[in-house]
C-alpha positions as CSV (number, residue, x, y, z in Angstrom):
1,M,-30.9,-41.4,-52.3
2,A,-30.9,-37.7,-51.2
3,T,-30.0,-35.1,-53.9
4,V,-27.8,-32.7,-53.7
5,Q,-28.9,-28.8,-53.7
6,P,-26.6,-25.8,-54.9
7,L,-25.5,-23.3,-52.4
8,V,-26.8,-20.0,-53.4
9,S,-25.2,-16.6,-52.3
10,K,-25.2,-13.0,-53.2
11,F,-21.9,-11.7,-54.7
12,T,-20.8,-8.2,-55.5
13,I,-17.4,-8.3,-57.8
14,T,-15.6,-4.8,-58.8
15,G,-13.5,-5.4,-61.8
16,K,-12.3,-4.5,-65.3
17,L,-14.6,-5.6,-68.2
18,E,-12.4,-7.8,-70.5
19,D,-15.1,-8.7,-73.1
20,Y,-18.6,-9.7,-73.3
21,I,-20.6,-12.1,-75.5
22,S,-23.5,-10.9,-77.0
23,K,-26.3,-12.7,-78.9
24,S,-26.7,-11.8,-82.6
25,N,-25.6,-8.5,-81.7
26,D,-28.8,-7.6,-80.0
27,Y,-27.9,-7.9,-76.6
28,I,-25.3,-8.7,-74.0
29,K,-25.5,-12.3,-72.7
30,S,-22.8,-12.4,-70.5
31,L,-19.6,-10.5,-69.4
32,Q,-15.9,-11.7,-68.8
33,L,-14.6,-9.6,-65.7
34,V,-11.3,-9.7,-64.5
35,T,-9.9,-8.9,-60.9
36,E,-6.7,-9.1,-59.3
37,Q,-7.4,-12.2,-57.9
38,D,-9.6,-14.2,-60.8
39,E,-11.5,-14.0,-64.0
40,Y,-15.4,-14.3,-63.8
41,S,-18.0,-15.1,-66.5
42,I,-21.0,-13.4,-65.5
43,K,-24.6,-14.2,-67.2
44,L,-26.7,-11.3,-67.1
45,A,-30.3,-11.4,-66.0
46,K,-32.9,-10.9,-68.8
47,E,-34.1,-7.5,-67.6
48,L,-30.1,-6.0,-67.5
49,R,-29.3,-7.5,-71.4
50,N,-30.8,-4.6,-73.7
51,S,-30.0,-2.0,-71.3
52,W,-26.5,-1.8,-71.1
53,N,-25.8,-2.6,-74.8
54,E,-24.3,0.9,-75.7
55,Q,-22.8,1.9,-72.5
56,L,-20.2,-1.3,-71.8
57,Q,-16.9,-1.0,-73.6
58,P,-14.1,-3.7,-72.8
59,G,-11.8,-1.9,-70.3
60,C,-14.3,0.1,-68.2
61,L,-14.5,-0.6,-64.5
62,L,-17.6,-2.2,-63.3
63,K,-19.5,-3.2,-60.2
64,V,-21.6,-6.1,-60.2
65,T,-24.3,-7.8,-58.0
66,G,-26.2,-10.6,-58.3
67,M,-26.2,-14.4,-57.0
68,R,-23.7,-17.2,-57.0
69,K,-24.9,-20.5,-57.5
70,Y,-22.2,-23.6,-56.3
71,E,-23.1,-26.5,-58.0
72,I,-21.5,-29.1,-55.5
73,H,-21.8,-32.2,-57.3
74,K,-20.3,-30.4,-60.6
75,G,-17.7,-28.3,-59.1
76,K,-18.9,-25.6,-60.6
77,V,-20.0,-21.8,-59.4
78,K,-22.2,-19.9,-61.6
79,Y,-22.8,-15.9,-61.4
80,K,-25.7,-14.3,-62.7
81,A,-25.8,-10.4,-62.5
82,Y,-28.9,-8.3,-61.5
83,G,-27.2,-4.9,-60.7
84,I,-24.3,-3.3,-63.1
85,E,-22.8,0.0,-61.7
86,L,-20.6,1.6,-64.3
87,L,-17.6,2.9,-62.3
88,D,-15.4,4.2,-64.8
89,K,-15.2,4.4,-68.6
90,P,-12.0,3.0,-70.3
91,V,-9.1,5.5,-70.9
92,V,-9.0,5.8,-74.9
93,E,-5.6,4.2,-75.7
94,S,-4.7,6.8,-79.0
95,V,-4.5,9.5,-76.1
96,V,-1.4,8.0,-74.7
97,P,1.3,6.3,-76.9
98,D,1.7,2.7,-76.0
99,I,5.2,1.5,-75.4
100,Q,5.8,-2.3,-75.3
101,D,9.6,-3.4,-75.5
102,G,11.0,0.1,-76.1
103,K,8.7,0.3,-79.2
104,V,5.8,3.4,-79.4
105,G,2.8,2.4,-81.1
106,A,3.2,-1.7,-80.6
107,K,-0.2,-3.4,-80.4
108,A,-1.4,-4.9,-77.1
109,K,-0.9,-8.4,-76.6
110,A,-3.2,-10.3,-78.9
111,K,-5.3,-13.1,-78.0
112,V,-6.9,-16.1,-79.7
113,L,-10.1,-17.7,-78.5
114,F,-10.8,-21.3,-79.0
115,C,-14.0,-23.3,-78.5
116,Q,-13.0,-26.3,-76.5
117,K,-16.4,-27.7,-76.2
118,S,-16.9,-31.1,-77.4
119,T,-18.3,-30.3,-81.1
120,C,-15.8,-28.0,-81.9
121,W,-13.0,-29.9,-80.3
122,K,-13.7,-33.4,-82.0
123,K,-14.3,-31.5,-85.4
124,G,-11.0,-30.0,-85.7
125,G,-10.3,-27.4,-83.1
126,K,-7.9,-29.2,-81.4
127,A,-5.8,-29.8,-84.6
128,A,-6.4,-25.8,-85.2
129,C,-5.1,-24.9,-81.7
130,A,-1.9,-27.1,-82.1
131,S,-1.3,-25.6,-85.7
132,L,-1.7,-22.1,-84.6
133,K,0.9,-23.1,-81.4
134,A,3.1,-24.2,-84.2
135,E,2.9,-21.2,-86.7
136,L,3.5,-18.7,-83.6
137,E,6.4,-20.5,-82.9
138,R,7.8,-20.9,-86.2
139,R,7.1,-16.7,-86.9
140,G,8.4,-16.2,-83.4
141,I,5.9,-14.3,-81.7
142,S,4.4,-17.0,-79.4
143,N,5.3,-14.8,-76.5
144,Q,3.2,-12.0,-77.8
145,V,0.0,-14.0,-78.6
146,E,-2.0,-15.4,-75.6
147,I,-3.7,-18.7,-77.2
148,K,-7.2,-19.2,-74.4
149,T,-9.7,-22.3,-74.2
150,V,-13.0,-20.8,-73.8
151,G,-16.4,-22.1,-73.5
152,C,-19.1,-22.5,-76.4
153,L,-19.1,-19.7,-78.8
154,K,-22.8,-21.0,-80.0
155,Q,-21.9,-21.7,-83.2
156,C,-21.9,-25.4,-82.7
157,K,-23.2,-26.1,-86.4
158,K,-20.2,-24.8,-87.6
159,A,-17.4,-25.9,-85.7
160,P,-14.8,-25.5,-85.1
161,N,-15.0,-21.7,-84.0
162,I,-12.4,-19.2,-83.1
163,V,-12.3,-15.5,-81.9
164,M,-9.0,-13.3,-83.1
165,M,-8.9,-10.6,-80.5
166,P,-8.3,-7.6,-80.3
167,D,-10.1,-7.5,-83.3
168,K,-13.0,-9.5,-82.4
169,A,-13.2,-11.4,-85.7
170,R,-15.1,-14.8,-85.4
171,Y,-14.1,-17.6,-87.6
172,S,-16.2,-20.9,-88.2
173,K,-15.3,-23.9,-89.7
174,V,-11.3,-23.2,-89.0
175,N,-9.3,-25.9,-90.8
176,P,-5.9,-26.1,-89.8
177,K,-4.4,-25.1,-93.2
178,Q,-6.2,-21.7,-92.8
179,I,-4.4,-21.0,-89.6
180,S,-1.2,-19.3,-91.4
181,K,-3.3,-16.7,-93.4
182,L,-5.3,-16.0,-90.2
183,V,-2.2,-15.0,-88.3
184,E,-1.0,-13.1,-91.2
185,K,-4.3,-11.1,-91.1
186,H,-4.9,-10.7,-87.6
187,L,-1.5,-10.8,-85.6
188,I,1.3,-9.4,-87.9
């Protein structure tokens, strides 16, 4: 039986830094980059991880180059960055008032990230996600909060895990009964 080798090619992506995943606040492990066409999760090569901690902030414009590996048998594309160029720093939002729905100073659209890996999902993540959807509907703010399922948040032993954005507050061992308090604290 023949083995299928992954296809490897170079890539260059220019986009806005949505967020990044850091390892114990020591270094940045991967970037969440958004372009007009798609969203990309790009792992950083080891030699880049420590050098970009202070300079990268969500909202900045980046040009990322590296290698892309298409794993045919899994149907996945993995990106690994070997070069980063900071094109533009983010605009400070406090300089220009934020206007949403005619209200000055309204918060940017909030987001809740749920780990959907098997450990988190089976240990109550699915129930907590359903509870959050119900709570947002009950409060009438479901159109103002995006619920997004993401890959592993690296706290599997403390499953289920969520992140409340834009505060970047991480919560582990989340119980569906706690969702109401979390909504009150971060989204209201």
